[in-house]
C-alpha positions as CSV (number, residue, x, y, z in Angstrom):
1,M,0.0,0.0,0.0
2,C,1.5,3.3,-1.1
3,G,4.9,3.8,-2.6
4,I,7.5,6.2,-1.2
5,V,10.6,7.4,-2.8
6,G,13.4,9.8,-1.7
7,Y,16.7,11.0,-2.9
8,L,19.7,12.9,-1.4
9,G,22.8,13.3,-3.5
10,T,24.7,15.2,-6.2
11,E,22.2,14.8,-9.1
12,Q,18.8,16.5,-9.7
13,A,16.2,14.8,-7.5
14,Y,13.1,15.3,-9.6
15,P,13.9,12.8,-12.5
16,V,15.1,10.2,-10.0
17,I,11.9,10.5,-7.9
18,I,9.5,10.5,-10.8
19,K,11.1,7.4,-12.3
20,G,10.9,5.8,-8.9
21,L,7.3,6.6,-8.5
22,K,6.4,5.0,-11.8
23,R,8.1,1.8,-10.7
24,L,6.2,1.8,-7.4
25,E,2.8,2.7,-8.9
26,Y,1.7,-0.9,-8.5
27,R,1.6,-0.1,-4.7
28,G,-1.1,2.5,-5.2
29,Y,-2.3,4.9,-7.9
30,D,-5.1,7.0,-6.4
31,S,-2.9,10.1,-6.2
32,A,0.8,11.2,-6.4
33,G,3.0,14.0,-5.2
34,I,6.6,15.2,-4.9
35,A,8.5,17.7,-2.8
36,I,11.9,19.1,-3.7
37,L,13.8,21.1,-1.1
38,E,16.2,23.8,-2.2
39,N,17.7,25.9,0.6
40,D,14.7,27.4,2.4
41,K,12.1,26.6,-0.3
42,V,10.0,23.5,-0.5
43,K,8.6,23.0,-4.0
44,L,5.6,20.8,-3.5
45,H,3.2,19.5,-6.2
46,K,0.6,16.8,-5.7
47,C,-2.7,15.7,-7.3
48,K,-5.4,13.1,-7.5
49,G,-4.6,10.6,-10.3
50,K,-1.6,8.7,-11.5
51,V,2.1,9.6,-11.7
52,A,1.5,10.7,-15.3
53,D,-0.9,13.3,-14.0
54,L,1.7,14.5,-11.5
55,E,4.2,14.8,-14.4
56,K,1.8,17.0,-16.3
57,L,1.2,19.2,-13.2
58,C,5.0,19.6,-12.8
59,E,5.7,20.6,-16.4
60,G,7.2,24.1,-16.7
61,N,7.9,24.4,-12.9
62,D,11.3,25.0,-11.5
63,L,11.9,21.7,-9.6
64,K,15.7,21.9,-9.3
65,G,17.2,20.6,-6.2
66,T,19.3,17.6,-5.1
67,I,17.1,16.4,-2.2
68,G,13.4,15.4,-2.4
69,I,10.7,12.9,-1.6
70,G,7.8,11.5,-3.5
71,H,4.7,9.4,-2.9
72,T,2.1,7.4,-4.9
73,R,-1.0,6.7,-2.8
74,W,-3.5,3.9,-2.1
75,A,-6.1,5.7,0.0
76,T,-6.7,4.7,3.6
77,H,-7.7,7.8,5.6
78,G,-9.4,10.3,3.3
79,V,-10.8,10.0,-0.2
80,P,-8.4,10.3,-3.2
81,N,-8.2,14.0,-3.9
82,D,-5.5,16.8,-4.2
83,V,-5.7,17.8,-0.6
84,N,-5.3,14.3,0.8
85,S,-2.4,13.5,-1.5
86,H,1.1,13.2,-0.1
87,P,3.5,14.8,0.7
88,H,1.9,16.6,3.7
89,T,3.4,19.6,5.4
90,S,3.2,20.8,8.9
91,Q,1.1,23.9,9.7
92,S,4.2,26.2,9.7
93,G,5.4,24.7,6.5
94,N,8.8,23.7,8.0
95,L,8.3,20.0,7.9
96,T,7.2,17.8,4.9
97,I,6.4,14.1,5.2
98,I,5.6,11.0,3.0
99,H,4.0,8.0,4.7
100,N,3.1,4.4,4.0
101,G,0.9,2.9,6.6
102,I,-1.8,3.8,9.1
103,I,-1.5,5.7,12.4
104,E,-4.2,4.0,14.4
105,N,-4.4,6.5,17.3
106,Y,-4.6,9.5,15.0
107,G,-7.9,10.5,16.5
108,S,-6.5,11.2,20.0
109,L,-3.4,12.8,18.5
110,K,-5.6,15.1,16.4
111,K,-7.6,16.2,19.4
112,E,-4.4,17.1,21.2
113,L,-3.3,19.1,18.1
114,E,-6.6,21.0,18.0
115,I,-6.4,21.8,21.7
116,N,-3.1,23.4,20.9
117,G,-4.5,25.5,18.0
118,Y,-3.6,23.4,15.0
119,I,-5.9,23.5,12.0
120,L,-5.7,20.5,9.7
121,E,-6.6,20.7,6.0
122,S,-6.8,17.1,5.0
123,E,-8.6,14.0,6.3
124,T,-5.4,12.0,6.6
125,D,-3.6,10.5,9.6
126,T,-0.3,11.5,7.9
127,E,-1.0,15.2,8.3
128,V,-1.8,14.6,12.0
129,L,1.5,12.8,12.4
130,I,3.7,15.5,10.9
131,N,2.0,18.2,12.9
132,F,2.3,16.2,16.1
133,I,6.1,15.9,15.4
134,E,6.2,19.7,14.8
135,M,4.3,20.4,18.0
136,I,6.8,18.4,20.0
137,Q,9.7,20.0,18.3
138,T,8.4,23.5,18.9
139,A,7.3,23.0,22.5
140,Q,10.6,21.4,23.5
141,N,12.9,23.3,21.2
142,I,14.7,20.2,20.1
143,P,16.3,18.9,16.8
144,L,13.9,17.2,14.3
145,R,15.4,13.8,14.9
146,K,14.7,13.9,18.6
147,A,11.1,15.2,18.0
148,V,10.5,12.3,15.6
149,L,11.8,9.9,18.1
150,L,9.5,11.2,20.8
151,A,6.5,11.4,18.5
152,L,6.8,7.8,17.2
153,N,7.0,6.5,20.8
154,Q,3.5,7.8,21.2
155,A,2.2,6.9,17.8
156,V,0.3,3.5,17.4
157,G,0.1,1.8,14.0
158,A,2.2,1.1,11.0
159,Y,4.5,3.4,9.1
160,A,7.4,3.9,6.7
161,I,8.1,7.6,6.7
162,A,10.6,10.1,5.3
163,I,10.7,13.7,6.5
164,L,12.3,16.9,5.1
165,E,13.0,20.0,7.1
166,K,13.0,23.5,5.5
167,G,16.4,25.1,5.8
168,N,18.2,21.7,6.1
169,P,18.8,20.5,2.5
170,D,21.4,18.0,3.7
171,E,19.3,15.6,5.8
172,I,16.3,13.2,5.6
173,I,14.8,11.5,8.6
174,L,13.4,8.0,8.2
175,A,11.5,5.5,10.3
176,K,9.9,2.1,9.9
177,K,7.3,0.0,11.7
178,G,5.2,-2.6,9.9
179,S,5.7,-1.1,6.4
180,P,8.7,-1.7,4.2
181,L,11.6,0.8,3.8
182,V,14.9,0.3,2.1
183,V,17.8,2.7,1.6
184,G,20.1,2.4,-1.4
185,L,23.7,3.4,-0.9
186,G,25.5,5.0,-3.9
187,E,28.9,6.5,-4.0
188,N,27.7,10.0,-3.3
189,D,23.9,9.4,-3.2
190,F,21.2,8.0,-1.0
191,F,18.0,6.5,-2.3
192,I,14.9,5.8,-0.2
193,A,12.0,3.5,-1.4
194,S,9.4,1.0,-0.4
195,D,11.4,-1.6,-2.4
196,A,14.6,-1.6,-4.4
197,T,13.1,-1.2,-7.9
198,P,13.4,2.7,-8.0
199,F,17.2,2.7,-7.6
200,I,18.4,-0.6,-9.1
201,E,20.2,1.2,-12.0
202,Y,22.1,3.4,-9.6
203,T,23.3,1.0,-6.9
204,N,22.9,-2.7,-5.8
205,N,23.9,-1.9,-2.2
206,A,20.9,-1.6,0.1
207,V,20.0,-1.5,3.8
208,Y,16.6,-2.8,4.8
209,L,15.4,-1.0,8.0
210,E,14.0,-3.4,10.6
211,D,10.7,-2.7,12.5
212,G,11.2,-0.2,15.2
213,E,14.2,1.5,13.6
214,M,14.7,5.1,12.5
215,G,17.5,6.4,10.3
216,V,19.1,9.6,9.3
217,I,20.8,10.2,6.0
218,R,23.1,13.2,5.7
219,R,24.9,14.5,2.7
220,D,28.5,13.1,2.5
221,K,28.0,10.9,5.6
222,K,27.0,7.4,6.2
223,L,23.5,6.2,7.1
224,E,22.9,6.3,10.8
225,I,20.3,3.9,12.3
226,S,19.0,3.6,15.8
227,T,16.1,2.0,17.6
228,I,12.9,4.1,18.1
229,E,12.4,2.6,21.6
230,G,15.5,3.4,23.7
231,D,17.4,5.2,20.9
232,K,20.1,2.6,20.7
233,E,22.6,2.7,17.8
234,V,22.3,0.0,15.2
235,T,25.0,-1.0,12.7
236,P,23.5,-1.0,9.2
237,Y,23.6,-4.4,7.4
238,I,24.4,-3.8,3.7
239,Q,23.0,-6.3,1.3
240,E,24.0,-6.8,-2.3
241,L,20.8,-6.8,-4.4
242,Q,20.2,-9.6,-6.9
243,L,18.0,-7.6,-9.2
244,H,18.4,-6.5,-12.8
245,L,16.8,-3.6,-14.6
246,E,15.3,-5.6,-17.4
247,E,13.3,-7.6,-14.9
248,I,11.2,-4.6,-14.0
249,E,10.5,-3.5,-17.6
250,K,7.8,-4.7,-19.9
251,G,10.2,-6.2,-22.4
252,G,7.9,-5.6,-25.4
253,Y,4.7,-6.9,-23.8
254,D,1.6,-4.8,-23.7
255,H,1.2,-5.3,-20.0
256,F,3.3,-6.5,-17.0
257,M,0.6,-9.1,-16.3
258,L,1.0,-10.7,-19.7
259,K,4.8,-10.6,-19.4
260,E,4.6,-12.3,-16.0
261,I,2.2,-15.0,-17.3
262,Y,4.7,-15.8,-20.0
263,E,7.6,-15.8,-17.5
264,Q,6.2,-18.7,-15.6
265,P,8.2,-21.4,-17.3
266,R,11.4,-19.5,-16.5
267,S,10.3,-18.6,-12.9
268,I,9.5,-22.2,-12.1
269,R,12.8,-23.3,-13.5
270,D,14.6,-20.7,-11.4
271,T,12.6,-21.9,-8.4
272,L,13.7,-25.5,-9.0
273,R,17.2,-24.7,-10.0
274,G,19.8,-25.8,-7.4
275,R,17.1,-27.6,-5.4
276,L,16.0,-30.4,-7.7
277,N,18.8,-32.7,-8.8
278,L,17.4,-35.4,-11.0
279,K,20.8,-37.1,-11.6
280,K,21.2,-37.8,-7.9
281,S,17.5,-38.0,-7.1
282,V,18.1,-35.4,-4.4
283,I,16.2,-32.3,-3.3
284,S,18.4,-29.7,-1.5
285,M,16.5,-27.1,0.6
286,S,18.6,-25.7,3.4
287,G,15.6,-24.6,5.4
288,I,14.1,-28.1,5.4
289,R,17.4,-29.7,6.2
290,E,18.0,-27.4,9.1
291,Y,14.5,-28.1,10.6
292,A,14.2,-31.6,9.3
293,N,13.4,-33.1,12.7
294,R,10.7,-30.5,13.3
295,F,9.0,-31.3,10.0
296,E,9.3,-35.1,10.4
297,N,7.7,-34.9,13.9
298,A,5.2,-32.1,13.3
299,E,1.8,-32.8,14.7
300,R,0.3,-30.2,12.4
301,I,1.2,-27.8,9.6
302,I,-0.7,-24.5,9.4
303,F,-0.5,-22.4,6.3
304,I,-1.2,-18.7,6.8
305,A,-1.6,-16.3,3.9
306,C,-3.9,-13.8,2.1
307,G,-5.4,-13.6,-1.3
308,T,-3.6,-15.6,-4.1
309,S,-1.0,-16.8,-1.6
310,W,-3.9,-18.3,0.4
311,H,-5.0,-20.2,-2.7
312,A,-1.4,-21.6,-3.0
313,G,-1.7,-22.7,0.6
314,L,-4.9,-24.6,-0.3
315,V,-3.2,-26.4,-3.1
316,A,-0.4,-27.2,-0.7
317,E,-2.9,-28.6,1.8
318,Y,-3.8,-31.3,-0.7
319,I,-0.2,-32.0,-1.6
320,F,1.2,-32.1,1.9
321,E,-1.5,-34.4,3.2
322,E,-1.1,-36.7,0.2
323,F,2.8,-36.8,0.2
324,C,3.6,-36.3,3.9
325,R,0.6,-37.6,5.8
326,I,0.7,-34.6,8.2
327,P,-2.6,-32.9,9.2
328,V,-2.8,-29.5,7.5
329,E,-4.9,-26.4,8.1
330,V,-5.0,-23.3,5.8
331,E,-5.9,-20.0,7.5
332,Y,-6.5,-16.5,6.4
333,A,-3.9,-14.5,8.2
334,S,-6.4,-11.7,8.9
335,E,-8.7,-14.2,10.8
336,F,-6.0,-16.3,12.4
337,R,-4.4,-13.4,14.1
338,Y,-7.6,-12.2,15.8
339,R,-8.7,-15.6,17.0
340,N,-7.3,-17.3,20.0
341,P,-5.9,-20.3,18.0
342,V,-4.6,-23.4,19.7
343,I,-0.9,-23.4,18.7
344,T,1.8,-25.7,20.2
345,E,5.5,-26.1,20.0
346,N,4.9,-29.1,17.7
347,D,3.1,-27.0,15.1
348,I,4.9,-25.6,12.0
349,I,3.5,-22.4,10.6
350,I,4.2,-21.9,6.9
351,A,3.7,-18.2,6.0
352,I,3.2,-17.5,2.3
353,S,3.5,-14.0,0.8
354,Q,4.7,-12.7,-2.6
355,S,6.0,-9.4,-1.1
356,G,7.0,-10.7,2.3
357,E,5.5,-7.6,3.7
358,T,1.8,-8.5,4.1
359,A,0.7,-6.9,7.4
360,D,-1.8,-9.5,8.6
361,T,0.6,-12.4,7.8
362,L,3.4,-10.7,9.7
363,A,1.2,-10.2,12.7
364,A,0.1,-13.8,12.6
365,I,3.7,-14.9,12.5
366,E,4.6,-12.9,15.6
367,M,1.7,-14.4,17.5
368,A,2.6,-17.9,16.5
369,K,6.3,-17.4,17.4
370,Q,5.2,-16.3,20.9
371,K,3.4,-19.6,21.3
372,G,6.5,-21.5,20.4
373,A,5.7,-22.6,16.8
374,T,8.3,-23.0,14.2
375,I,7.9,-20.4,11.4
376,F,8.8,-21.2,7.8
377,G,8.5,-18.4,5.3
378,I,7.8,-18.6,1.6
379,C,8.5,-15.2,0.0
380,N,9.5,-13.8,-3.3
381,V,11.5,-10.7,-2.1
382,V,14.9,-11.2,-0.6
383,G,15.3,-9.4,2.7
384,S,11.6,-8.8,3.2
385,S,10.0,-8.6,6.6
386,I,8.5,-12.1,6.6
387,A,11.8,-13.6,5.5
388,R,13.6,-11.9,8.4
389,A,10.9,-12.8,10.9
390,S,10.9,-16.6,10.0
391,H,13.1,-19.2,11.6
392,A,13.8,-20.6,8.1
393,G,12.3,-20.4,4.7
394,A,12.6,-20.6,0.9
395,Y,12.6,-17.9,-1.7
396,T,10.5,-18.5,-4.8
397,H,12.9,-16.7,-7.2
398,A,10.0,-15.7,-9.4
399,G,11.6,-12.3,-10.0
400,P,9.8,-9.0,-9.6
401,E,6.1,-9.1,-10.1
402,I,4.8,-5.7,-11.1
403,G,1.2,-6.5,-12.2
404,V,-1.1,-6.2,-9.2
405,A,-2.9,-9.4,-10.0
406,S,-0.5,-12.2,-9.0
407,T,0.4,-14.8,-11.6
408,K,3.9,-16.1,-11.7
409,A,4.2,-15.7,-7.9
410,F,1.3,-18.2,-7.4
411,T,2.9,-20.9,-9.6
412,A,6.3,-20.4,-8.1
413,Q,4.8,-20.7,-4.6
414,V,3.1,-24.0,-5.6
415,A,6.4,-25.2,-7.1
416,V,8.3,-24.5,-3.9
417,L,5.6,-26.1,-1.7
418,S,5.6,-29.2,-4.0
419,L,9.4,-29.5,-3.5
420,M,9.0,-29.2,0.2
421,A,6.3,-31.9,0.3
422,I,8.3,-34.3,-1.7
423,E,11.3,-33.8,0.5
424,I,9.4,-34.2,3.7
425,G,7.6,-37.2,2.4
426,N,10.9,-38.7,1.5
427,R,12.4,-38.1,4.9
428,K,9.3,-39.4,6.7
429,G,9.1,-42.5,4.5
430,T,5.6,-41.8,3.4
431,L,6.8,-41.8,-0.2
432,T,8.7,-44.7,-1.7
433,Q,12.0,-44.0,-3.4
434,S,10.5,-44.8,-6.8
435,R,7.6,-42.5,-6.1
436,V,10.0,-39.7,-5.1
437,R,12.0,-40.1,-8.3
438,A,8.8,-40.1,-10.4
439,L,7.5,-37.0,-8.7
440,M,10.8,-35.2,-9.1
441,Q,10.9,-36.0,-12.8
442,E,7.4,-34.9,-13.4
443,L,7.9,-31.6,-11.4
444,D,11.0,-30.9,-13.6
445,S,8.9,-31.3,-16.7
446,I,6.2,-28.7,-15.7
447,P,7.9,-25.6,-17.2
448,D,7.9,-27.3,-20.7
449,K,4.2,-28.2,-20.3
450,I,3.4,-24.6,-19.3
451,E,5.2,-23.4,-22.5
452,K,2.9,-25.7,-24.4
453,M,-0.1,-24.1,-22.8
454,L,1.1,-20.6,-23.7
455,D,1.3,-21.7,-27.3
456,L,-2.5,-22.0,-27.1
457,D,-3.1,-18.4,-26.1
458,D,-5.0,-17.6,-29.3
459,Q,-7.5,-20.3,-28.4
460,T,-8.0,-18.7,-25.0
461,K,-8.3,-15.3,-26.6
462,D,-11.1,-16.6,-28.9
463,I,-13.0,-17.9,-25.8
464,A,-12.6,-14.5,-24.1
465,T,-14.2,-12.8,-27.1
466,Q,-17.4,-14.9,-26.5
467,F,-17.7,-14.0,-22.9
468,K,-16.2,-10.5,-22.5
469,N,-19.7,-9.0,-21.8
470,A,-20.8,-11.6,-19.2
471,S,-22.0,-10.2,-15.9
472,N,-21.1,-13.4,-13.8
473,F,-18.9,-16.4,-14.0
474,L,-18.8,-19.6,-12.0
475,Y,-15.6,-21.6,-11.6
476,L,-15.8,-25.3,-10.5
477,G,-13.0,-27.7,-9.5
478,R,-12.4,-30.8,-7.4
479,G,-9.6,-32.0,-5.3
480,F,-6.2,-30.4,-6.2
481,N,-8.1,-28.1,-8.6
482,F,-10.7,-26.7,-6.3
483,P,-8.2,-24.0,-5.2
484,V,-7.5,-23.3,-8.9
485,A,-11.3,-22.5,-9.3
486,L,-11.0,-20.0,-6.5
487,E,-7.8,-18.5,-8.1
488,G,-9.4,-18.3,-11.5
489,A,-12.4,-16.5,-10.2
490,L,-10.2,-14.1,-8.2
491,K,-8.2,-13.2,-11.3
492,L,-11.4,-12.4,-13.3
493,K,-12.8,-10.3,-10.5
494,E,-9.6,-8.4,-9.9
495,I,-8.9,-7.2,-13.4
496,S,-12.1,-7.4,-15.4
497,Y,-14.6,-6.4,-12.6
498,I,-16.9,-9.2,-13.6
499,H,-18.4,-10.9,-10.6
500,A,-17.1,-14.5,-10.3
501,E,-17.2,-17.2,-7.7
502,G,-15.1,-20.4,-7.3
503,Y,-16.6,-23.5,-5.7
504,P,-15.9,-27.2,-5.2
505,A,-17.8,-28.8,-8.0
506,A,-19.8,-31.0,-5.6
507,E,-21.1,-27.8,-3.9
508,M,-22.7,-26.5,-7.0
509,K,-26.0,-28.3,-6.0
510,H,-25.9,-26.6,-2.6
511,G,-26.7,-23.2,-3.9
512,P,-24.9,-21.9,-7.0
513,I,-26.9,-24.1,-9.4
514,A,-29.8,-21.6,-8.8
515,L,-27.8,-19.0,-10.8
516,I,-27.1,-21.2,-13.8
517,D,-29.0,-20.2,-17.0
518,E,-28.1,-19.6,-20.6
519,N,-26.3,-16.4,-19.6
520,M,-24.0,-18.0,-17.1
521,P,-20.5,-19.1,-18.2
522,V,-19.2,-22.0,-16.1
523,V,-15.5,-22.8,-16.1
524,V,-15.0,-26.4,-15.1
525,I,-11.5,-27.7,-14.3
526,A,-12.0,-31.4,-15.2
527,T,-8.7,-33.3,-15.2
528,K,-8.7,-37.1,-15.7
529,N,-7.7,-38.1,-12.2
530,G,-9.7,-35.4,-10.4
531,Q,-12.8,-37.5,-9.7
532,H,-13.5,-37.3,-13.4
533,E,-16.8,-39.2,-13.5
534,K,-18.3,-36.9,-10.8
535,V,-17.2,-33.9,-12.8
536,V,-18.9,-35.3,-15.9
537,S,-22.1,-35.5,-13.8
538,N,-21.7,-31.9,-12.8
539,I,-21.3,-30.8,-16.4
540,Q,-24.5,-32.7,-17.3
541,E,-26.3,-30.8,-14.6
542,I,-25.0,-27.5,-16.0
543,K,-26.0,-28.5,-19.6
544,A,-29.5,-29.3,-18.4
545,R,-29.9,-25.7,-17.3
546,D,-28.4,-24.2,-20.5
547,G,-25.2,-23.0,-18.8
548,K,-22.3,-22.3,-21.1
549,I,-19.4,-24.6,-20.3
550,I,-15.7,-23.8,-20.7
551,A,-13.8,-27.0,-19.8
552,V,-10.2,-27.3,-18.9
553,I,-9.4,-31.0,-19.7
554,N,-6.6,-33.4,-20.4
555,E,-5.5,-33.9,-24.0
556,G,-7.6,-36.7,-25.5
557,D,-10.6,-36.4,-23.2
558,E,-13.2,-36.9,-25.8
559,E,-16.1,-37.4,-23.4
560,I,-16.0,-33.9,-21.9
561,K,-15.0,-32.4,-25.2
562,A,-18.2,-33.6,-26.7
563,M,-20.3,-32.1,-23.9
564,A,-18.5,-28.7,-23.4
565,D,-19.1,-25.5,-25.4
566,Y,-15.4,-24.7,-25.3
567,V,-12.4,-26.7,-24.2
568,I,-8.8,-25.9,-23.3
569,E,-6.6,-29.0,-23.3
570,I,-3.7,-29.4,-21.0
571,P,-0.8,-32.0,-21.2
572,D,-1.0,-35.0,-18.9
573,T,0.8,-34.7,-15.6
574,E,0.8,-35.9,-12.0
575,E,-2.6,-34.9,-10.6
576,A,-0.9,-33.1,-7.7
577,F,0.9,-30.8,-10.1
578,T,-2.1,-30.0,-12.4
579,P,-2.7,-26.7,-10.6
580,L,0.6,-25.5,-12.0
581,I,-0.8,-26.0,-15.5
582,T,-4.6,-25.5,-15.2
583,T,-4.1,-22.1,-13.7
584,V,-2.3,-20.7,-16.7
585,P,-5.2,-20.7,-19.2
586,L,-7.4,-19.1,-16.5
587,Q,-4.9,-16.3,-16.1
588,L,-4.9,-15.7,-19.8
589,L,-8.7,-15.8,-20.0
590,S,-9.0,-13.2,-17.3
591,Y,-6.3,-11.1,-19.0
592,H,-7.9,-11.1,-22.5
593,I,-11.4,-10.4,-21.1
594,A,-10.1,-7.4,-19.1
595,V,-8.2,-6.0,-22.1
596,M,-11.3,-6.4,-24.3
597,R,-13.4,-4.6,-21.7
598,G,-10.9,-1.7,-21.6
599,C,-9.8,-2.3,-18.0
600,N,-6.4,-1.2,-16.6
601,V,-4.9,-4.7,-16.3
602,D,-1.8,-3.8,-14.4
603,Q,-3.5,-1.3,-12.0
604,P,-7.0,-2.5,-11.3
605,R,-9.2,-0.1,-9.4
606,N,-9.1,0.0,-5.6
607,L,-6.3,-2.6,-5.4
608,A,-2.6,-2.4,-4.5
609,K,0.1,-5.0,-4.9
610,S,1.5,-5.2,-1.4
611,V,-1.1,-4.9,1.5
612,T,1.0,-3.5,4.3
613,V,-1.9,-2.2,6.3
614,E,-4.8,-4.1,7.9
């Protein structure tokens, strides 16, 4: 939620910040703004709309200066408009702030400000925070850093902030709690951002602030970090980024989402590389090896996640129980953290998140850790908060995912979880050696089979043409492909704004069948080994009510092919791995329908890529 960018160095700040905002626009695109500080003058421009609208607003203005901050917003407090856009200034105009997160006690802080004569212009919690900082600074006549420290010890909530002070063009104050913040270290430059993409062409050296830390960057000096509580000095840990500029560009595709769909064979190969050794029939995963005893003796595995990652957890539930014979539960992190769940030291919590910054999942991790559970993180972003909070874990190596609707992250997550299940099943002896070898060989073949599916894109596009004006969709699947039905429906909802629901096929008779008529497209995932005969019966029930059937079937399935209105054929594979293939045509179907409807595929309304607030 929200993207923040900052720069302090020897170059002009404006082009660096604008370029950075464009790369972070997947985090929010309700409004955008920029502030450049030159001596005693703050040049601030902000507006409702996208970064392109901000660029137009800034045309012809003198925005010279070598220090500045920028923001692209996903609205929380206050509707998207010019006034609520960031950056926000204090009442005196001396302080300017950008903020990603939510200040939960902003109401009580606002009352205190009003008692002291402050008049607020916006509806945002961010304006409250910057004025609260100024009130402390003025009342106690202390430096800005100290005022920020005192204010944040009274603020409740999540934040990643950067603050400029008029008259001090050589310093930016930073702080982080619950929202991501990374500092790029150049030779004579500092870069601030929500993730590393805004500065990857300038430096690959970065410091990720930990929760409860604040930092000061000063011109010609090193980054200084300290704890917010207790003000204790912290030695920065500099990481070398494994990220390349071409990974965050469209590469000739019309949309990032389409590029990322087509990257799935590569991303799965990268996920398996170095872990799956067919010649030696060995799976090497250091996190599993380190905690092998815990996994082998686990009484229960609990997957916690949100959105698409939750669907990956549902697929993993089927795979882990099949391969490892360990009881599995899959929980929405947002519900799990607010229950009083029964967790023991013999439980393993597997947290799944593309960004590694999902607020609810992070909070659920911390609660489970306090109860003694082992935490295993599945993330796509190296150095992310969930990766750092976990006892062990595995990166998906999917590469940057810019499109808001997740695609390659989902299949990479399922690939990692499949590897884990095979390895644990091997260690526990719930899989025979011959079965382990067969599963490894089949998993290794999945990227080639996905490439075959991508070659059928024109067929999927033709189907999209027939249903682009539908008002509702129903997705049905059984077994391993029930979660794929949920994921397919989510993708359509997210980017085309068509109402869609996913169900287990057997549940159709328990309600959804009432909706089926000649205007209802029904996507049925009907693989050969997925209770095929029962799915055939479901299709007959749909046909009897004039529903339009789009069937995803195995090659050579003539029975369903004769019954369905449209079919998409997938190559044969192990039933447990079919979700890696069946999900691809559903991604493409959603993509083409959204494009045909004129929707903004990469930036669907009201959504943001990384949900770092509750």
